[in-house]
N, C-alpha and C positions, 0 to 999 in steps of 0.2 A: 943641541949640542953641547952645552955647557948645564948637565942638570945638577950638578953640585955647588956651582958658581952663583949663589946669591947675590951677588953685586950686578953680574949678567943680566937673572935673571928680573929683576927689580927695573933694572933699565930697561931692556925687553915689552914690559909691563907700561912702565912710560911711554914708550915708545907707540905701543899699543891705542892707548889710551889716547893719546893726541891725534893719531891717524885713521884709526880704522872709523868705519863710518855709521857703526853702532850706538856710538856716541849720539849720533841724532836721530835715531831710527826708535821709531816704537809700533806696538801692534797697532793695525789699524784700530779704530773707536767704532764699533758697527752699532752699538744701542745702550744703555744702561745697566744689563746684568754684568752678574759678575766676568771679571778680566775682558771686558768691554764687548763682550759677545766673540770676542777672537778665538777664544777657545774654553772649552767646557769649567763649570765651576769646579774647583779641585784640581785643575789640570794648573800647573806651574807654566806661562809661556816663558822663554827663554830672556825675553826683554820684559824688562818691565815696565805696565800699564801707565800712561800719563794718571795723574789724580783728576783731573777736570772731564773723564770718561761721563760721569753721571750726567753733565750736560752739553759737551761739546763731543759730538759724534754724529755718524751716519744717518742713523736713525731722526735724530732731533732737527738734522739739516732739511728735512721734510716738510715738516710740520709748519701749518701756518701759524706768523706771531707779528708782531709790531715793526719788528724790525727783519726784512730779508736777511735769511742764511746765505753763504758763502753761495752756498747751491744754487740757489732761489735764483740769485742776482746772475748770476753768470747762465742761468737757463735764458733767462731773460732778454740778457744781453745778444746770446748764440741765435737765438729765434728772431731777432730785430735786424742781427748781421745775416743769416740767409734771407731772407725778408727784402732784406734793401742792401742787395750786393753791389749795385752801381755807386754807391754811396762808400758803403764800410770797407769795401776791396779794392774797387778800381778808381775810388770818388779821389782828389786832391785832399793835401792836407795843409792845412791853417793855420797859426798860431795865433789866438787871438790877444792874450796879453804876455808878454815876454817878460816885463819888467817885474811883475808882484811875485814876491817872492813866498807868500804863501798858499799861490793857487796858479794851478796848472790850466789853462783853459784853450782848448783847440777846436776849429771846426772839420767837418769832414762835408767834401763841396763835387757835388757832380751833375754839372748844368745846371736848373736854377734849382734844384733840390741842397740844403743844407741842415745841417745837424750841429750839434753844440756838444760838449763834453767837457765839462767843468768839476774838478777836482779838488781840493782842502787837503792839505799834505799835512796839515797839523792837529796838534790836538785842541786846537783851541777854534770858539767860535770866530766867522770871519764875514765882514763886510763887503763883498766885491762887486765894483761899478763894472757892470757890463758896457761895452761899446754904443753908442746910440745906431751903429750899424748892425748890430744884435738885436735882432726879436724872437723871442721864444713863440711859436704858437703852444705849445704846449710840452710840458716835462712827462717823457717817457718811461721815464725808472729812474731811483735811484737808491741808493740801498741804506735810508731812513727810510721802509717802507711806507710810515702810513703820515709821512709830511710833505714827499716832494712833489705831489701835485699843488701844492698849497706855496711853492715858494715862486715870487714874483718874477714872470718875464721878459720885463728890460727893465732898466737903471737899476739901482743898488739891489742886489739880492743877500740874502744872510745863508750864509752858509755853513752848517753843523760840523763840529769834528770830524776829521776823518770823511766826510759826505764826499759822494760822488752823485753827478747827476746828466742825467741823458736828454736831450732837447730837440727838438724838430722845430726848426726856424723858419720864420716866414718868408 
């Protein structure tokens, strides 16, 4: 429309940079190969691949390691949700501690069955006092794979930064 107007072209580029969705998109990072496995080596993808593709990619999400990958964590949660539909889909929701600014804790309840979710939404370690009415039979999943099963089941529990725990209650 204004092919010779450098001011209008610069203005259009600024608007596109702010509003175009490509600013937040990157190619899928499939593996640690060239171009994150998105396209063959030597092919230039039209969007830049993130610099972290060698360590953060779909293939790495499937590997077993000390901390569960996001994929593995959600896979376990979805398996539990399918197994315990009565609690996680149709059960009641009850906040456990609405006063703590660092921890979000709630129970899902169906009949006599109770599950608790405890989430540390901070980048610091937190000691959280569970109410006496909550006793965890066992922690079933946590995003810190190697240590969630050792977390205390009642009283004060130690929660790592950004840690999430799911436990079945007595």
